[in-house]
C-alpha positions in Angstrom: -79.6 -104.0 23.2 -79.0 -100.3 23.5 -80.6 -98.3 26.3 -83.8 -96.5 25.4 -85.4 -93.5 26.9 -89.2 -93.1 26.4 -88.9 -89.4 27.4 -86.4 -88.8 24.5 -88.9 -90.4 22.1 -91.8 -88.3 23.4 -89.9 -84.9 23.4 -87.7 -85.1 20.4 -90.3 -83.8 17.9 -91.3 -80.7 19.9 -87.7 -79.9 20.6 -86.7 -80.3 16.9 -89.5 -77.9 15.9 -87.8 -75.1 17.8 -84.3 -76.1 16.9 -85.1 -76.1 13.2 -85.8 -72.4 13.4 -83.2 -71.5 16.1 -80.3 -73.3 14.4 -81.2 -72.5 10.8 -78.1 -70.4 10.0 -75.6 -72.4 12.1 -73.1 -75.0 11.1 -72.0 -76.8 14.3 -73.5 -77.9 17.6 -72.0 -79.5 20.7 -74.5 -81.5 22.7 -73.7 -81.8 26.4 -74.9 -84.9 28.2 -76.1 -86.9 25.1 -77.1 -89.9 27.2 -78.7 -92.7 25.1 -77.9 -90.7 21.9 -81.5 -90.7 20.7 -81.7 -86.9 20.6 -78.3 -86.7 18.8 -79.3 -89.2 16.1 -82.8 -87.6 15.6 -81.6 -84.0 15.5 -78.6 -84.6 13.3 -80.8 -86.6 10.8 -83.3 -83.7 10.6 -80.7 -80.9 10.7 -78.3 -82.1 8.0 -76.6 -78.7 7.6 -75.2 -79.1 11.2 -72.1 -81.0 12.3 -73.6 -82.5 15.6 -71.0 -83.3 18.3 -72.4 -85.6 21.0 -70.6 -85.8 24.4 -71.0 -87.4 27.8 -69.0 -88.7 30.8 -66.7 -91.6 30.2 -69.1 -94.3 31.6 -71.8 -93.3 29.1 -69.5 -93.3 26.0 -69.7 -97.0 25.0 -73.5 -97.0 24.7 -73.5 -93.6 23.1 -70.8 -94.6 20.6 -72.8 -97.8 19.8 -76.0 -95.8 19.0 -74.1 -93.3 16.8 -72.4 -96.2 14.9 -75.7 -98.0 14.4 -78.1 -95.1 13.6 -76.1 -92.0 13.1 -76.3 -90.0 9.9 -73.0 -88.7 8.2 -73.2 -85.3 10.0 -73.2 -86.9 13.5 -69.7 -87.0 14.9 -68.2 -89.7 17.1 -68.9 -88.9 20.7 -66.3 -87.3 22.9 -65.8 -87.5 26.7 -66.8 -84.3 28.5 -67.1 -83.5 32.2 -68.6 -80.0 32.5 -66.3 -79.3 35.5 -63.2 -79.5 33.3 -61.5 -76.0 32.9 -60.8 -76.8 29.3 -63.4 -78.6 27.1 -62.1 -80.7 24.2 -63.4 -78.3 21.5 -62.1 -75.0 20.0 -65.5 -73.3 19.2 -69.0 -74.0 18.1 -72.1 -72.1 16.9 -74.4 -73.7 19.4 -74.5 -75.7 22.6 -77.5 -77.9 23.3 -78.3 -79.9 26.5 -81.5 -81.7 27.5 -82.5 -82.9 31.0 -79.1 -82.3 32.5 -79.4 -79.3 34.9 -81.5 -81.1 37.4 -79.1 -84.0 37.7 -76.0 -81.8 38.2 -74.8 -80.2 41.4 -75.1 -76.4 41.6 -71.3 -76.1 41.0 -71.7 -78.3 37.9 -74.5 -76.0 36.6 -72.2 -73.0 37.0 -69.4 -74.9 35.2 -71.8 -75.9 32.4 -72.7 -72.2 31.7 -69.1 -71.1 32.0 -67.9 -73.8 29.6 -70.7 -73.2 27.1 -70.0 -69.4 27.1 -66.3 -70.1 26.4 -67.2 -72.2 23.4 -69.7 -69.8 21.9 -68.5 -67.0 19.7 -70.5 -63.7 19.4 -74.0 -64.6 18.3 -73.7 -68.2 19.3 -76.7 -70.0 20.9 -77.2 -72.0 24.0 -80.3 -74.2 24.1 -81.3 -75.9 27.4 -84.3 -78.2 27.7 -85.8 -79.4 30.9 -88.1 -78.6 33.8 -87.8 -75.3 35.7 -89.3 -73.6 38.7 -90.3 -69.9 38.5 -90.0 -67.7 41.6 -89.5 -70.9 43.5 -92.8 -72.4 42.3 -93.3 -75.6 40.3 -95.1 -75.4 37.0 -97.1 -78.5 37.9 -97.8 -81.0 40.7 -96.0 -83.7 38.7 -92.8 -81.6 38.5 -93.0 -81.1 42.3 -93.2 -84.9 42.8 -90.4 -85.4 40.2 -88.2 -82.9 42.1 -88.8 -84.8 45.4 -87.7 -88.1 43.8 -84.7 -86.4 42.2 -83.5 -85.0 45.5 -83.8 -88.5 47.1 -81.5 -89.9 44.4 -79.3 -86.9 43.8 -79.2 -84.7 46.9 -77.3 -82.0 45.1 -79.6 -82.0 42.1 -83.2 -81.0 41.6 -85.3 -78.8 39.4 -83.6 -75.5 39.2 -85.1 -72.1 39.8 -85.2 -70.2 36.5 -84.1 -66.9 38.1 -81.0 -68.5 39.5 -80.1 -70.1 36.2 -80.7 -66.9 34.3 -78.5 -65.0 36.7 -75.6 -67.4 36.0 -76.2 -67.0 32.2 -76.1 -63.2 32.4 -72.9 -63.3 34.4 -71.4 -65.4 31.6 -72.4 -62.9 28.9 -75.5 -64.8 27.7 -78.8 -63.0 26.9 -82.1 -64.8 27.1 -83.9 -64.7 23.8 -86.7 -67.2 24.3 -88.4 -69.3 27.0 -90.5 -71.8 25.2 -93.1 -73.8 27.1 -92.9 -77.5 26.0 -95.0 -80.6 26.5 -94.8 -82.5 29.9 -94.2 -79.3 31.9 -90.7 -78.6 30.4 -89.1 -75.5 28.9 -86.7 -74.9 26.1 -84.6 -71.9 27.0 -82.5 -70.1 24.4 -79.6 -67.7 25.1 -77.4 -65.8 22.7 -73.8 -64.9 23.4 
């Protein structure tokens, strides 16, 4: 039986609602940290004009490949291994990079590497879409996010909910301009940057 994320099932429709507009004129997307593959399958199915490339670390690839083989539409590519810290990612270019619920389980160095790698892949006008919880000016958007952050830091001492201003600073340094900060259900955000 394939791993299943309740959170992916709950948030896939609201995320898709924004991606349908943001990705309307694009042709390819690289997803960083595809996890169970539920997002990749859902978004590729509902955005058939996109070639959707799922990725994850080596230990996640077998279950991700199984999900893609079982449920994937024709525009969903076979998953590839990707570690964001690699100086060279296994792609030439893409119109968009998408990642959900990854920044808070990365170290700060990995967050920097993620933005640097995404910026290298995106041509002028390319989009970076990042979904997940954020803090603003060091403040949590809800009590539940504060509790979630505490539990994250117990499991991943170098992780945790990121401060928006810090993340935005990295994005600017990589040549990315924020074009939207979309509030989402369950105290999450969907941030869009343009190269």
